[in-house]
N, C-alpha and C positions, 0 to 999 in steps of 0.2 A: 178552960184551957181556950175558950174564945179570945177570952183577954189575954192570956199570954200569948197566942199567933199576932195579935191587933198588936202589940208591943212589940214582939218579935220583926213583924211586916214596918212598922213605924221607924225602929231601928235603923234595918236594913235600906229603909227608903233616905231616911237622914243622911248614913252612910254614904250612900249614892250620889245625892246631892255636893256631900262634902268632896267627892274623890271628882267630881267635875271641875271643882273648885279649887282643888288641888291642881286638877291638869292646866288650869288655866295660869299657876304660878309656874309650871315646870313649861306651858307656853312661853310665857314671856321669859324666860333664860333661853329656852332654844332658839325665840328670835333673838337676842343678846347675841348666840351665839352664830348665828349667821352674821349680822350685823358685822363683829369683829371680824367673822372668817373676811370678808369682804376687804375691810383696810387692810387686815393682814394681805389679801392678798395683792393689795396697792404696793406694798413693800419690796414687790420682786423687781423690777426695773432698776430700785437703787442699792440693793442690797447686798452684802456679803454674806449672807445667814443663807442663800436661797435654801438651803437642807432643811434647816430650824425652821422657815417661814413655810416653806411647802408640809412638812408635820405636822403646824400647829392649823394650817387649813384644812388638812386630812382628817385630824380631829376632831376639828368641829365640825365638819361635813361629819364623819361617824354620827357623832353623838345626838348631832339634829336627825340623823335617819333612824337612830333605834329610837329616841323619843316618839320619832313619827309612827313606827310599829307600833308601840306602848300606845299613842291613842289609840289608832285603830283598834285595839285587842280590848282596850277601855271600852271603844264604841261596840263593839261585839258583848263583850262583857254583860254593860248594860241594857242589853235586848232581852237577859233573859230574864225569863219571870222570876219575883222575888224566891218564891215557893221551891225552885229547880236550881237554884246555886249549888254547884256541887265544889268538893273540895280540891277537883282539880282545875276548876276554871280560876278560884284563890288560886291554887300552888302555882299553875303558868304565871300569873300576874305578878305573883311575889318571885319567882325565878326572876322574869324577864325585868324587873327593875332592879334583882341583884346583880342582873350582868352588865346594866347601865353602869350601874355602880362599882362597877369591880375593873369596866372600861374608863373610867374617870380616874381610879384612884392610877393606875397605868399613867393613863395624863397625864395628872398632879406629880407625878413622882417621875415620869419621864420631863415635864416642862422645869422641875425642880430643879433637877440633877443638873438642866444647864445655865452656866453662870459667868462665865470667862467668857472674854474675846466676841461676846455679841455687840452689836450695835443700840443704842441707847432706844431710837423708835421700835427695833423687835420687841427689848427689853421690857418696853412699856407694854406692846400688845403679849406677851408671855404673862405677865401680872395680872392681867386684867382676865384671860382667858384661865390661868389659876386660880382666879376667884369666881368664875362663872362657874369652873369645873366643882367647885367646894361648894359653893349654894346649891347646883345642880343635887348633890349629896344630901343636903340637907334636907330640901325636898324633897329628894326619894326615903329618905329617913320617915319623915313624914308620912308619904303613901304608905310604907310598910307599916307603919304601926296602926294604921286606918285600918287596912288587908287584916292584923291580926287581932284590930276588935271585930270587923267582922266574922273573921273563924269562931273566935270565941262567941261568941254572941247564938251562933246557925249552930254551938257546938262543936263544930270540926275539931 
């Protein structure tokens, strides 16, 4: 029994460290989105695509805010004693990540639908943002896989 508990604790601790490492990947994408939003915002004075540019900036800010909230939740989650991890805590993290992913899917769909009559500079930023949202979904899938492994380990 003692050996089993030690193995579970070691696995939980390892997964926690991986969660922090994964958050770094998510943080990198967040930084890219905020940097890109500043570049997109700089297009306002010279663009005919004002509505699209505004939408692109808004999607970046919304996604960064969602990631900030996830980082806060992850910090709270990591303060829970390893023995006290509840299914509700893990489910909440999973639901939040799925919500971010759904928002990203909407962003990708919306940005991909705009293909005609846009300026070249706007199109360049649109393609970059689509790539960032796609990369973010990949990172989220990896984070969800780690949470699924944690649930399985804990028998949740």
